[in-house]
ZAMARGU-4260 file (C-alpha; in steps of 0.2 Angstrom, whole numbers, plus 5000, padded with zeros to 4 digits):
<rodrens>
0) 5585/5413/5708 | 5568/5416/5713 | 5556/5425/5701 | 5540/5425/5711 | 5532/5420/5726
5) 5515/5413/5732 | 5508/5429/5739 | 5495/5440/5733 | 5500/5452/5721 | 5496/5465/5733
10) 5506/5458/5746 | 5523/5457/5735 | 5537/5462/5745 | 5551/5475/5739 | 5563/5460/5740
15) 5558/5441/5736 | 5564/5427/5748 | 5565/5408/5742 | 5548/5398/5746 | 5546/5381/5751
20) 5543/5376/5734 | 5560/5384/5727 | 5577/5378/5732 | 5585/5388/5746 | 5602/5391/5736
25) 5598/5397/5720 | 5606/5388/5704 | 5621/5394/5696 | 5618/5404/5681 | 5622/5395/5665
30) 5638/5395/5654 | 5636/5407/5639 | 5633/5398/5624 | 5647/5396/5611 | 5651/5410/5599
35) 5640/5406/5584 | 5648/5400/5568 | 5643/5406/5552 | 5641/5393/5536 | 5657/5390/5529
40) 5652/5396/5510 | 5643/5413/5515 | 5658/5423/5513 | 5662/5417/5497 | 5645/5420/5489
45) 5640/5435/5478 | 5626/5443/5489 | 5618/5459/5489 | 5608/5464/5505 | 5594/5475/5506
50) 5583/5483/5521 | 5570/5495/5520 | 5577/5509/5531 | 5592/5513/5543 | 5586/5525/5555
55) 5588/5514/5571 | 5593/5497/5578 | 5577/5488/5581 | 5574/5469/5580 | 5576/5470/5561
60) 5592/5480/5562 | 5600/5468/5574 | 5595/5453/5560 | 5602/5465/5546 | 5618/5466/5557
65) 5621/5449/5558 | 5619/5446/5540 | 5631/5460/5537 | 5643/5450/5547 | 5640/5434/5537
70) 5641/5442/5521 | 5656/5455/5525 | 5657/5460/5506 | 5640/5463/5500 | 5634/5478/5496
75) 5619/5485/5505 | 5603/5493/5498 | 5591/5504/5507 | 5578/5518/5507 | 5587/5530/5519
80) 5601/5529/5528 | 5606/5539/5543 | 5622/5532/5549 | 5624/5537/5568 | 5608/5527/5571
85) 5615/5511/5565 | 5629/5500/5569 | 5648/5498/5565 | 5645/5482/5557 | 5630/5490/5546
90) 5640/5505/5541 | 5656/5495/5536 | 5645/5490/5522 | 5644/5501/5504 | 5626/5508/5508
95) 5617/5514/5494 | 5601/5524/5497 | 5586/5529/5487 | 5582/5548/5482 | 5572/5548/5497
100) 5588/5553/5507 | 5589/5568/5498 | 5572/5575/5504 | 5572/5588/5517 | 5571/5580/5536
105) 5571/5562/5528 | 5577/5552/5542 | 5563/5560/5552 | 5549/5560/5539 | 5553/5546/5528
110) 5537/5536/5534 | 5526/5550/5528 | 5532/5545/5511 | 5524/5530/5509 | 5516/5535/5493
115) 5534/5537/5485 | 5540/5520/5490 | 5536/5511/5473 | 5547/5525/5466 | 5560/5525/5476
120) 5563/5506/5476 | 5562/5507/5457 | 5576/5517/5456 | 5588/5507/5466 | 5600/5497/5454
125) 5604/5480/5461 | 5622/5475/5457 | 5626/5459/5448 | 5624/5444/5462 | 5619/5427/5463
130) 5608/5430/5478 | 5599/5446/5482 | 5594/5445/5501 | 5580/5457/5508 | 5576/5460/5525
135) 5559/5468/5524 | 5541/5473/5533 | 5539/5486/5521 | 5544/5490/5502 | 5562/5484/5498
140) 5557/5466/5493 | 5550/5475/5478 | 5567/5477/5472 | 5571/5467/5454 | 5584/5455/5457
145) 5599/5455/5444 | 5599/5443/5430 | 5603/5425/5435 | 5601/5430/5452 | 5588/5422/5466
150) 5579/5433/5478 | 5576/5428/5496 | 5565/5439/5506 | 5567/5436/5526 | 5550/5444/5528
155) 5545/5452/5546 | 5527/5455/5541 | 5518/5461/5526 | 5516/5479/5527 | 5506/5482/5543
160) 5500/5499/5537 | 5493/5492/5522 | 5486/5473/5527 | 5484/5471/5545 | 5485/5487/5557
165) 5479/5501/5547 | 5467/5509/5560 | 5481/5507/5572 | 5492/5518/5562 | 5479/5532/5555
170) 5466/5532/5569 | 5465/5550/5576 | 5474/5557/5560 | 5458/5562/5550 | 5467/5571/5535
175) 5481/5557/5534 | 5468/5543/5536 | 5458/5549/5523 | 5472/5551/5510 | 5477/5533/5514
180) 5460/5527/5512 | 5461/5532/5494 | 5479/5527/5491 | 5479/5512/5500 | 5470/5500/5487
185) 5483/5505/5473 | 5498/5502/5486 | 5490/5484/5490 | 5490/5480/5471 | 5507/5486/5469
190) 5513/5476/5486 | 5506/5461/5479 | 5513/5462/5462 | 5529/5466/5468 | 5529/5450/5479
195) 5531/5441/5463 | 5548/5446/5461 | 5552/5436/5477 | 5559/5417/5473 | 5557/5413/5491
200) 5549/5421/5507 | 5555/5415/5524 | 5544/5420/5538 | 5548/5426/5556 | 5534/5415/5563
205) 5520/5405/5560 | 5508/5421/5562 | 5518/5430/5549 | 5519/5415/5538 | 5499/5415/5537
210) 5500/5434/5534 | 5511/5430/5519 | 5500/5416/5513 | 5483/5428/5514 | 5491/5443/5507
215) 5502/5438/5493 | 5495/5420/5491 | 5512/5414/5493 | 5519/5399/5504 | 5534/5403/5515
220) 5548/5395/5525 | 5548/5398/5544 | 5565/5403/5552 | 5563/5411/5569 | 5575/5427/5572
225) 5589/5427/5582 | 5589/5431/5601 | 5607/5435/5608 | 5606/5422/5622 | 5626/5425/5625
230) 5621/5442/5630 | 5606/5441/5640 | 5609/5429/5654 | 5603/5426/5671 | 5611/5433/5686
235) 5611/5426/5704 | 5601/5438/5715 | 5585/5446/5723 | 5571/5451/5711 | 5564/5469/5715
240) 5546/5475/5716 | 5543/5481/5698 | 5536/5475/5681 | 5544/5479/5666 | 5539/5483/5647
245) 5552/5486/5634 | 5543/5493/5618 | 5540/5506/5606 | 5527/5519/5612 | 5516/5518/5597
250) 5497/5514/5597 | 5497/5495/5590 | 5508/5490/5605 | 5493/5494/5616 | 5505/5500/5631
255) 5490/5511/5637 | 5480/5495/5641 | 5495/5490/5654 | 5496/5508/5660 | 5478/5507/5664
260) 5479/5489/5672 | 5494/5495/5684 | 5485/5510/5689 | 5469/5501/5694 | 5482/5488/5703
265) 5493/5502/5711 | 5509/5490/5706 | 5524/5498/5701 | 5528/5497/5682 | 5543/5503/5674
270) 5543/5506/5654 | 5559/5507/5644 | 5556/5515/5625 | 5550/5531/5617 | 5537/5535/5604
275) 5522/5545/5598 | 5512/5540/5611 | 5522/5545/5627 | 5514/5561/5631 | 5498/5552/5632
280) 5504/5536/5642 | 5511/5550/5654 | 5493/5557/5656 | 5484/5541/5659 | 5499/5533/5670
285) 5497/5531/5689 | 5510/5536/5702 | 5520/5520/5701 | 5523/5520/5682 | 5539/5525/5679
290) 5545/5530/5660 | 5564/5527/5657 | 5566/5533/5640 | 5579/5525/5629 | 5592/5514/5637
295) 5608/5504/5632 | 5607/5485/5630 | 5616/5483/5646 | 5604/5493/5655 | 5589/5483/5646
300) 5598/5468/5652 | 5598/5473/5671 | 5580/5477/5670 | 5578/5459/5664 | 5587/5451/5678
305) 5579/5461/5692 | 5561/5463/5687 | 5547/5453/5693 | 5538/5449/5676 | 5538/5457/5659
310) 5523/5463/5651 | 5519/5460/5633 | 5502/5469/5630 | 5503/5471/5609 | 5501/5458/5595
315) 5518/5456/5588 | 5524/5446/5572 | 5535/5438/5583 | 5543/5448/5599 | 5561/5446/5602
320) 5560/5456/5620 | 5549/5440/5627 | 5562/5429/5622 | 5576/5441/5628 | 5567/5442/5646
325) 5566/5422/5646 | 5584/5421/5642 | 5588/5432/5659 | 5576/5420/5668 | 5560/5431/5669
330) 5543/5425/5666 | 5531/5434/5654 | 5513/5440/5654 | 5507/5442/5636 | 5492/5445/5626
335) 5487/5428/5617 | 5489/5434/5600 | 5503/5434/5587 | 5520/5427/5588 | 5523/5427/5607
340) 5513/5411/5607 | 5526/5402/5599 | 5541/5409/5610 | 5531/5408/5628 | 5525/5392/5634
345) 5509/5395/5643 | 5509/5390/5663 | 5529/5385/5660 | 5538/5402/5655 | 5523/5413/5655
350) 5504/5416/5655 | 5493/5423/5642 | 5479/5435/5647 | 5465/5431/5633 | 5455/5448/5630
355) 5465/5465/5626 | 5458/5474/5641 | 5466/5481/5656 | 5455/5470/5669 | 5461/5454/5659
360) 5479/5460/5661 | 5476/5464/5679 | 5470/5447/5683 | 5484/5438/5674 | 5498/5448/5683
365) 5489/5443/5698 | 5490/5424/5694 | 5508/5426/5686 | 5514/5433/5704 | 5507/5418/5714
370) 5516/5404/5705 | 5535/5400/5708 | 5544/5399/5690 | 5560/5391/5688 | 5573/5401/5678
375) 5582/5386/5671 | 5566/5380/5662 | 5565/5399/5655 | 5582/5400/5650 | 5579/5383/5640
380) 5565/5390/5631 | 5576/5405/5626 | 5589/5396/5620 | 5578/5387/5607 | 5579/5405/5597
385) 5597/5408/5597 | 5609/5415/5585 | 5617/5397/5579 | 5597/5392/5577 | 5594/5407/5565
390) 5610/5405/5555 | 5606/5387/5552 | 5588/5389/5548 | 5593/5403/5536 | 5607/5393/5526
395) 5595/5379/5525 | 5583/5390/5516 | 5597/5397/5505 | 5603/5380/5500 | 5585/5376/5497
400) 5584/5390/5483 | 5601/5385/5477 | 5593/5369/5472 | 5578/5376/5463
</rodrens>
């Protein structure tokens, strides 16, 4: 499977042909990996699971879904639960939500209840267990473990809207921003204090590991989140003339930067995702940028398999999307910051643009289009982050906690 040619990006053809630097016959796709094996003693453990909120199936919920399969009898605590928005594997558990569940339009407005999070977590009773396992980027890690239980937090990041991305979340919202500037110091103190209830933090990337150290003054383990490389696989065929973004359309993702770059380049860009920034992005986009909205996993896989490049303009905690793209044999153009530096190998499976500007991104897209990428190498890089690697790593962390 050929990913790019040695042509200028402006001469990029609608159908790519093999170049002299690539084999005339594309390699056969790799055999899917064997199904993951859960650690033998997980099903017998007395575990309580907890997740910030259950309102969609994003990367964090995919992790939780896997843990729900590994701990089939564990009760599950959360702030807000919308059953139609999450998978059967999650809904099969006994789910207990906080009082926020009873607020009007809670499923849409729960993020605006941030000042109530401490009270909501305090009202959740954790049943007896040997292990409280929280998966958190917000407040649920503040749960008090029951007597005799250890608390392991698989931390996606300390709260972005309090610690690292405050301006991104509240810029352009003068009333909310002013209120949050008054409330944020107290919420940060609460967040820092409540982090002491965690016996062991496990970070999803070195980037998050450093944030935990800086925000909570705590060391953390490292286990990369799981990419489903059994589902996301290459396909023999010709790449098409478009580049791809798969992302929530919110300010800190910097999708506008890519929209501006592709408007200047005059090249086709497809964007999968929804969010509060959609209207503004449509206004800024050029005629060859297409917004696809929500898509199924199967549709996203097809887009990964047929696009030329995946574009990743934001600074992410880790970022499963670039791993999924590489698993499908697709190279990545990403901003040189955050966890993507751990999943993409510069010059081997992608290129980084150094400045968060449209010109810097556009220049790097041109460079990436002028290279020949080996889908076998891309696939091998993605396999480092497969489901089995995640399960084995988390099991080591749990066993280490048992030994304390």
